[in-house]
VMD Tcl script that draws the C-alpha trace (Angstrom):
set ca {
  {-15.00 34.85 114.47}
  {-16.37 31.52 114.09}
  {-18.79 29.77 112.16}
  {-19.46 26.30 112.09}
  {-22.85 23.92 110.69}
  {-24.42 21.68 113.25}
  {-27.37 19.65 113.20}
  {-31.01 21.66 114.02}
  {-32.73 20.42 116.85}
  {-35.14 17.82 114.52}
  {-31.52 16.22 113.22}
  {-33.14 17.24 109.42}
  {-30.75 19.93 108.32}
  {-27.49 21.88 109.52}
  {-27.57 25.32 110.64}
  {-24.77 27.65 111.33}
  {-23.27 28.47 115.08}
  {-21.72 31.86 114.66}
  {-19.16 33.18 117.59}
  {-17.71 35.98 118.48}
  {-14.83 36.76 120.75}
  {-13.21 40.28 121.62}
  {-9.99 40.86 123.88}
  {-9.11 43.40 125.47}
  {-5.76 43.64 127.70}
  {-3.18 46.30 129.71}
  {-0.04 44.55 130.95}
  {3.02 46.43 133.18}
  {6.28 45.18 133.80}
  {8.81 46.47 135.76}
  {11.90 45.11 137.91}
  {10.88 41.85 140.00}
  {7.00 42.29 139.14}
  {4.42 42.59 136.07}
  {1.01 42.76 136.39}
  {-1.82 42.33 133.56}
  {-5.79 43.15 133.87}
  {-7.92 41.26 131.01}
  {-11.36 42.38 129.65}
  {-12.88 39.38 127.62}
  {-16.39 39.25 125.69}
  {-18.22 36.29 123.91}
  {-21.23 36.21 121.72}
  {-23.00 33.08 120.39}
  {-25.50 32.64 118.24}
  {-27.40 29.08 117.80}
  {-30.90 28.94 117.49}
  {-31.13 31.57 120.09}
  {-28.16 34.06 121.26}
  {-26.32 34.35 124.35}
  {-23.38 36.85 125.61}
  {-20.78 36.81 128.30}
  {-17.93 38.38 129.70}
  {-15.05 38.69 132.16}
  {-12.74 40.83 133.83}
  {-10.10 39.36 135.09}
  {-6.63 40.51 136.49}
  {-3.06 38.82 137.72}
  {-0.17 39.52 139.08}
  {3.27 37.65 138.95}
  {6.59 38.53 141.79}
  {9.55 37.46 141.86}
  {11.27 38.93 145.39}
  {14.06 36.56 144.96}
  {15.91 34.49 142.41}
  {14.74 31.49 143.85}
  {11.05 32.39 143.94}
  {8.07 33.20 141.95}
  {4.46 33.71 143.14}
  {1.93 34.66 140.77}
  {-2.14 35.33 142.00}
  {-5.38 35.44 139.57}
  {-8.33 36.64 140.06}
  {-11.52 36.95 137.59}
  {-15.22 37.76 137.64}
  {-17.22 36.05 134.74}
  {-21.00 36.61 133.84}
  {-22.33 34.60 130.93}
  {-25.78 33.66 129.81}
  {-25.22 29.76 128.89}
  {-22.31 27.28 127.97}
  {-22.49 28.26 124.49}
  {-20.94 32.16 125.78}
  {-18.06 29.88 127.78}
  {-14.70 32.10 128.28}
  {-11.50 30.85 128.85}
  {-8.76 32.00 130.96}
  {-5.00 30.90 130.81}
  {-3.31 30.42 134.60}
  {0.03 29.45 135.60}
  {0.43 25.72 136.37}
  {2.75 23.14 137.35}
  {5.75 21.86 135.34}
  {4.53 20.33 132.21}
  {1.36 20.97 132.26}
  {-1.47 23.65 130.88}
  {-4.32 24.83 132.62}
  {-6.87 27.10 130.98}
  {-10.20 26.52 132.88}
  {-13.44 27.48 130.88}
  {-16.02 29.35 132.59}
  {-20.39 30.04 132.61}
  {-22.69 31.40 134.28}
  {-21.87 33.91 136.86}
  {-18.86 33.62 139.45}
  {-15.41 33.92 140.78}
  {-12.19 32.35 140.06}
  {-9.08 33.24 142.30}
  {-6.11 31.21 142.25}
  {-2.52 31.42 144.24}
  {0.97 30.08 141.99}
  {4.58 29.52 144.11}
  {7.48 28.20 142.78}
  {10.61 28.13 144.75}
  {13.46 26.12 143.17}
  {15.88 25.87 146.56}
  {18.74 24.20 144.54}
  {19.83 23.49 141.33}
  {18.38 20.15 141.93}
  {15.40 20.41 144.11}
  {12.76 22.50 142.96}
  {8.80 22.37 144.57}
  {5.57 23.91 143.55}
  {1.86 24.51 144.95}
  {-1.33 26.34 143.40}
  {-4.61 26.73 145.31}
  {-7.26 27.72 143.06}
  {-10.96 28.39 144.03}
  {-14.02 28.43 141.41}
  {-17.13 30.44 143.12}
  {-20.46 29.90 141.41}
  {-23.09 32.24 142.16}
  {-26.04 30.98 140.41}
  {-26.20 27.64 141.36}
  {-26.02 25.00 144.25}
  {-24.44 22.17 143.05}
  {-20.90 21.65 140.59}
  {-20.85 18.65 137.59}
  {-22.75 16.05 137.44}
  {-22.96 11.98 138.01}
  {-20.33 10.96 140.48}
  {-18.30 13.69 139.60}
  {-20.78 15.96 140.82}
  {-19.87 18.19 143.77}
  {-23.10 19.64 146.50}
  {-21.53 22.66 146.92}
  {-21.62 26.28 145.09}
  {-18.23 26.49 144.93}
  {-15.19 23.90 144.00}
  {-11.10 24.62 145.46}
  {-8.37 22.62 143.52}
  {-4.71 22.02 145.59}
  {-1.98 20.87 143.29}
  {1.77 20.46 144.81}
  {4.70 19.42 142.60}
  {8.07 18.15 143.51}
  {11.31 17.95 141.51}
  {14.55 16.44 142.08}
  {17.16 15.88 139.84}
  {19.49 12.95 139.83}
}
mol new
graphics top color blue
foreach p $ca { graphics top sphere $p radius 0.5 }
foreach p [lrange $ca 0 end-1] q [lrange $ca 1 end] { graphics top cylinder $p $q radius 0.2 }
display resetview
């Protein structure tokens, strides 16, 4: 539960915005792999109410000692931006990726890291967000005139 004060529409007084968030998760781990299923709920009330939910599943594999692979898939549905949801995704070294989602859509991502030697590591990530309720993403110069966006990241680390 989170309660904050915001200006009302006329900017004459303060009103409360109340957010409720809940998460249920089940995880299983065995030698060389693990899996996690998660369900998130949110409810927001500020001059109107909105709700949202998301179901996500993540799998991590370590087929050999030097290779790590993980994949994530999520389906989300929210009424608006006030009921947005967040999902953690495996990312590159020294970075964190915690995107927010609102509307109706899916997110899926695949991450792989190979420690080729003590001095050489390569990592790559491919992720796509597909919206079912809009035909463009973003605004201004960053607007994408499509209902999906794909991101690609590659990282190479060389220790000298």
